[in-house]
N, C-alpha and C positions, 0 to 999 in steps of 0.2 A: 692292791689300789685302796688307798683309807679308807672306810667303811664311812667315816664319818664324812668323811667328804663326799661320797656317795649320797647319804642321807641330806644333807645339807641341799647338796641339787635339787632333790626332793621335793626336799620341804617348800621350795622357792617354784618349784611348777615347771620344773625341766623335765620331766618325765612325761607329760603330756606334749612333749616336739617329734617329730618324726624320729625315726631310731639315728636314721643318716644323720641327723641335725644334733640328736642327744648326742653322740656317738663321739662327733666332731668335738663339740664341749669336752667331752670328758679328755679324750686326748690332746686336744688342745691346753687344758687344765694337768694332765702329767705331766707334758713337756716342758710346762715353763719352768719350773724350779731346775732344771736339766740344761737349759743354753749355755752356762757356760762350764757343762760338766768337770770335774775331776775327781772323779769317784774312783777311777782308776787309771792306771800308767797313761793311758791316751791320751788323756786329756791333757798331757802336760808335755806330749811330745809331737808338736807342732802343727797338730789339726789348725785350721781353719772355721770348720764349722763343726755342729752336733749334730747329723744328718737322719732325723728322726723316722723319715719314710711319707709316702703320699700315695694316694688311690680313696678309694672307696672304705668309709668309717664303718661301714654296715659289708662290708666285701663277703662273700661267702668263701674265695680262694684271695689267700693270701702265699706271697713271695716271701720268704725268706733269704739270704746272700748273709757272707762272709763279714764284708764290709766294704765302705764307700773306697772309691779311687781317688785318683788324684782332680776328676772333671768334679766329682758327686761331693768332694771334699769343698771346691772352687764356689760349685751352683749350688750346695745345700740340696740338693736333690741325689737319691738313691738310682739307680741303675741308669744313667742318660750316656753313660762311654760308649763303647764298640758295644760289649757286653749287653749293656743297653736296648742299645739299638737290635741286637739279636733279640734279645727277649719279647721286645715288644713288635718286631714283627713277626714273629713267630706264634704271638696270641694273635694281632691280627689275622694272619692266615688262616685262624681257628672263629674270626669275628666276636673276637674280643677286646677292648680296647683298656688302657692301662688304665684308665680313668674306673673300671667295673671292679677293678682289684687293688686288693694293698700290698705296696712293694716294702721291704724293709730290709736289715740286715742285722746278723747274729750283735756285731758290734756297733755302734752308729757314729763311732769318730774312724778317722783312716790312721792304721796302722804305719810306720813309719816305712818307705819304698813297700810301699803294699804287700808285707811281709804277711804272714798267718797272724792271726791274734792267738795271743798265748789262754791257756786255760781260767787265768787269774781274770783278763780281762774281759773275756766272754762271759764268763759268769758273772759276775759283779756287773756287768750290761744286762745280761737277760733277767737280773733277777730284777733289776733296778726298772728294765723299761720292756724287755721285752714282753715278759709274761704278763703285765699288766696290757700292753697292749693286743694280746691274746684274747686275754680277759674281755676286756673293750669289745675287738671287733665280733669275737665270737663265731670264728670261719667256719666254714664246713672243714674245707680241707684246705692244709699247709702246705705248701710246695716247698720245700726245703733245696737250694740250689748250690751242691758244693758238700764236699766233706764236712766241714768247719761249720756249714748250720747246721746240720740233724748232727754230728758231733754234741756240739753244745746244746741242743734241745733236748737229746738224749742220755747224755751228759756218760760217754762212754766212746771206747774208740771205736772207730767203723770205716769200714771199705766199701767206697761209693762203686766201686764196679761192680761189687754181688748186694749189693740191696737197693741201688736206685731200680725204678716201676715196678717197687712192691711197697702196696698202701702198708701202713702199720696204724693199726688202729690205737685211739690215744684217747678215752673216755669218750667225750663229746665231738669230737673230731678226728681226720685221718690225716694221720701224715704221709707225704707223697713222695720220696727223694727221687733230684735227678741231677744232672750233672752241671754245674755251673757253666753261663754261657762261655767266660774265659776258658773253659777247657775246650770246648767245641771252635771255639776261632784258632785252636792250635789245632786240634784235630779235627779236621771235615767229616771225615769220614764215619762220624757219632752222628751227623747232622738229623738224620733218619729218626736216630734211635732217640733224644732230645726233643724234637716233634714229636714223635707219639707220646713218649711221655707225657710232654705239655697237654697236649689230647686228650689222655686220661685224668689227668689231673684235672680238665675243665670239667670234663665229661662227672665224674665223680661229685665238683661241686654243685654241679648244677643238674645234674642227673639224667643227663642228656643221653 
């Protein structure tokens, strides 16, 4: 995040806003230059929208997935297809609404045919947008959904079957990996595990 920009906001009194409004202003200003982003190859491979994310700008719990799908690309909202409906239903099972958390992806543009983002795509988008989102929102817990999100944050290859459900301390927050909802839709036997992981992430974030 540009430090000159932050000082500029403070100079004009935006620091006196409530945290949610202040962080929303920071996020909106972060996103503005990238609504037509072509910094990585995904910007020129047929995407319709740059899907930055949505939810509470002052969230204690942040979810990071792999990338937008077809529904997300058309409607410019993250996790609104079948995977999103599963995530939403799971949160509601534990009395948490989407409005209370922040939901985004490691890359903000849809990869062609929903392929896995390349390391180059993930790294560029993470450095431009994701890391700044995290700095602004300052969540207590980041729940990564699937291996791509976790690998992108940790900058190393991961096996989600081995790492899911294990909290990873990371300076001022905790990374909590679990499966991607799309995996659960294909492997219903893991639904209870997924629900337990989401429950644990909520408890870590809200100290329940």
